[in-house]
PLY file of the C-alpha trace (Angstrom):
ply
format ascii 1.0
element vertex 172
property float x
property float y
property float z
element edge 171
property int vertex1
property int vertex2
end_header
-19.29 -7.65 -26.63
-18.49 -9.23 -30.01
-21.05 -11.96 -29.37
-23.69 -9.31 -28.67
-22.82 -7.47 -31.90
-23.02 -10.73 -33.85
-26.46 -11.42 -32.35
-27.70 -7.95 -33.27
-26.39 -8.32 -36.83
-28.02 -11.75 -37.13
-31.38 -10.37 -36.05
-31.07 -7.17 -38.08
-28.71 -7.55 -41.06
-29.03 -3.82 -41.81
-27.79 -2.78 -38.36
-24.49 -0.91 -38.44
-22.55 -0.46 -35.17
-20.79 2.58 -36.64
-24.02 4.53 -37.10
-25.81 6.18 -34.24
-28.94 8.24 -33.96
-29.66 11.59 -32.40
-30.83 10.96 -28.86
-31.34 13.23 -25.92
-29.22 16.34 -25.69
-26.51 15.33 -28.15
-26.36 14.66 -31.84
-23.55 12.31 -32.60
-21.50 13.10 -35.67
-18.56 11.35 -37.23
-17.16 7.86 -36.94
-18.32 5.44 -34.33
-21.40 4.83 -32.29
-22.58 2.71 -29.45
-21.62 -0.92 -29.73
-24.68 -2.07 -27.83
-28.00 -1.56 -29.52
-31.49 -2.43 -28.41
-32.89 -5.37 -30.29
-36.09 -3.76 -31.49
-36.65 -6.27 -34.28
-37.15 -9.62 -32.62
-38.89 -12.78 -33.58
-42.45 -13.13 -32.42
-42.78 -15.30 -29.34
-46.03 -17.02 -28.51
-47.51 -15.85 -25.23
-47.26 -19.31 -23.65
-43.55 -19.49 -24.54
-42.57 -16.17 -22.95
-40.41 -15.92 -19.86
-39.78 -13.04 -17.46
-37.02 -11.62 -19.70
-39.44 -11.44 -22.64
-41.92 -9.51 -20.50
-39.15 -7.19 -19.36
-38.06 -6.53 -22.96
-41.71 -5.75 -23.79
-41.90 -3.33 -20.84
-44.74 -5.30 -19.26
-44.35 -3.58 -15.90
-47.48 -5.09 -14.39
-46.53 -8.71 -15.08
-42.88 -8.26 -14.08
-43.89 -6.52 -10.84
-46.47 -9.18 -10.01
-43.95 -11.99 -10.62
-41.33 -10.34 -8.39
-43.80 -9.54 -5.59
-45.16 -13.09 -5.61
-41.59 -14.39 -5.24
-42.07 -16.52 -8.38
-39.12 -14.67 -9.91
-35.90 -13.48 -8.30
-35.33 -9.86 -9.36
-31.65 -10.77 -9.87
-32.25 -13.91 -11.96
-29.73 -14.13 -14.81
-30.40 -15.17 -18.39
-28.12 -17.42 -20.46
-25.67 -14.53 -20.99
-25.61 -13.38 -17.39
-27.96 -10.44 -17.88
-30.49 -9.60 -15.19
-33.82 -7.85 -15.72
-32.16 -4.51 -14.96
-29.76 -4.98 -17.90
-32.70 -5.57 -20.24
-34.75 -2.65 -18.94
-31.75 -0.32 -19.37
-30.97 -1.71 -22.82
-34.52 -1.00 -23.95
-34.87 2.42 -22.33
-37.68 1.36 -20.01
-37.13 3.98 -17.30
-40.26 3.21 -15.27
-39.39 -0.50 -15.24
-35.83 0.36 -14.16
-37.34 2.27 -11.20
-39.60 -0.65 -10.32
-36.72 -3.13 -10.42
-34.59 -0.87 -8.21
-37.48 -0.56 -5.73
-37.51 -4.35 -5.56
-33.80 -4.46 -4.70
-32.32 -5.28 -8.09
-28.53 -5.48 -7.83
-27.62 -2.17 -9.45
-24.03 -3.25 -10.11
-24.74 -6.78 -11.36
-22.39 -7.70 -14.19
-23.28 -9.84 -17.20
-20.95 -12.50 -18.62
-18.91 -9.75 -20.30
-18.61 -7.72 -17.12
-21.07 -5.03 -18.15
-23.41 -3.41 -15.66
-26.80 -1.81 -16.27
-24.91 1.50 -16.36
-22.84 0.22 -19.31
-26.06 -0.68 -21.15
-27.82 2.62 -20.45
-24.67 4.54 -21.43
-24.05 2.60 -24.63
-27.69 2.92 -25.69
-27.56 6.61 -24.76
-30.49 6.77 -22.38
-29.32 9.77 -20.35
-32.40 9.77 -18.11
-31.70 6.17 -17.10
-28.00 6.91 -16.56
-29.05 9.72 -14.19
-31.50 7.43 -12.40
-28.90 4.69 -11.96
-26.29 7.13 -10.64
-28.76 8.59 -8.13
-29.60 5.05 -7.01
-25.94 4.24 -6.36
-24.61 2.67 -9.56
-20.82 2.51 -9.61
-19.39 4.21 -12.74
-15.90 2.89 -11.96
-16.72 -0.75 -12.80
-14.87 -1.91 -15.91
-16.15 -4.62 -18.21
-13.99 -7.53 -19.43
-12.62 -5.36 -22.23
-11.50 -2.82 -19.62
-14.14 -0.24 -20.54
-15.88 2.06 -18.11
-19.51 3.07 -18.77
-18.30 6.50 -19.96
-16.12 4.77 -22.56
-19.00 2.90 -24.24
-21.01 5.99 -25.16
-20.59 8.60 -27.85
-22.81 11.03 -25.92
-20.83 13.93 -24.51
-23.66 14.62 -22.11
-23.61 11.09 -20.67
-19.80 11.09 -20.49
-19.99 14.36 -18.60
-22.60 12.99 -16.17
-20.45 9.95 -15.45
-17.25 11.98 -14.98
-18.99 14.49 -12.70
-20.46 11.70 -10.61
-17.10 9.93 -10.32
-15.37 13.22 -9.37
-17.95 13.95 -6.67
-17.29 10.54 -5.10
-13.52 10.66 -5.44
0 1
1 2
2 3
3 4
4 5
5 6
6 7
7 8
8 9
9 10
10 11
11 12
12 13
13 14
14 15
15 16
16 17
17 18
18 19
19 20
20 21
21 22
22 23
23 24
24 25
25 26
26 27
27 28
28 29
29 30
30 31
31 32
32 33
33 34
34 35
35 36
36 37
37 38
38 39
39 40
40 41
41 42
42 43
43 44
44 45
45 46
46 47
47 48
48 49
49 50
50 51
51 52
52 53
53 54
54 55
55 56
56 57
57 58
58 59
59 60
60 61
61 62
62 63
63 64
64 65
65 66
66 67
67 68
68 69
69 70
70 71
71 72
72 73
73 74
74 75
75 76
76 77
77 78
78 79
79 80
80 81
81 82
82 83
83 84
84 85
85 86
86 87
87 88
88 89
89 90
90 91
91 92
92 93
93 94
94 95
95 96
96 97
97 98
98 99
99 100
100 101
101 102
102 103
103 104
104 105
105 106
106 107
107 108
108 109
109 110
110 111
111 112
112 113
113 114
114 115
115 116
116 117
117 118
118 119
119 120
120 121
121 122
122 123
123 124
124 125
125 126
126 127
127 128
128 129
129 130
130 131
131 132
132 133
133 134
134 135
135 136
136 137
137 138
138 139
139 140
140 141
141 142
142 143
143 144
144 145
145 146
146 147
147 148
148 149
149 150
150 151
151 152
152 153
153 154
154 155
155 156
156 157
157 158
158 159
159 160
160 161
161 162
162 163
163 164
164 165
165 166
166 167
167 168
168 169
169 170
170 171
């Protein structure tokens, strides 16, 4: 997680992990905030230098879908930090792309190099609609990352925490 924070700070020196924005049904007040943040300010990449992860980050559903259907790209291909396309789509809040990836059998509980699942990313970035989608599709909210955190422990959103607890209770 610290490596991710360092990367975010490098790309956006003004980013503050202790500040969060109003999203969804909750307004977060007080100290703290999600430790994972979408990297909205990225360097420009020439079209010919882009890979499938770049297209996923851009929410290029058509190209990503075509690549997966043609079998040119494995839907569960990992990047250099162990993230799959589903991690990126959840990190960016691309709900429609998340649905497409799940329809193409993306591993919903795939863990990155730090043990985080797509549910951790969606929770930390406070995309409640994606958290709901992942839970309905079978995401496991009991998977802990390498720091021992559950998805409900990486969000400041009371609504998302409640969703995750209710889901876990209904399964338990």
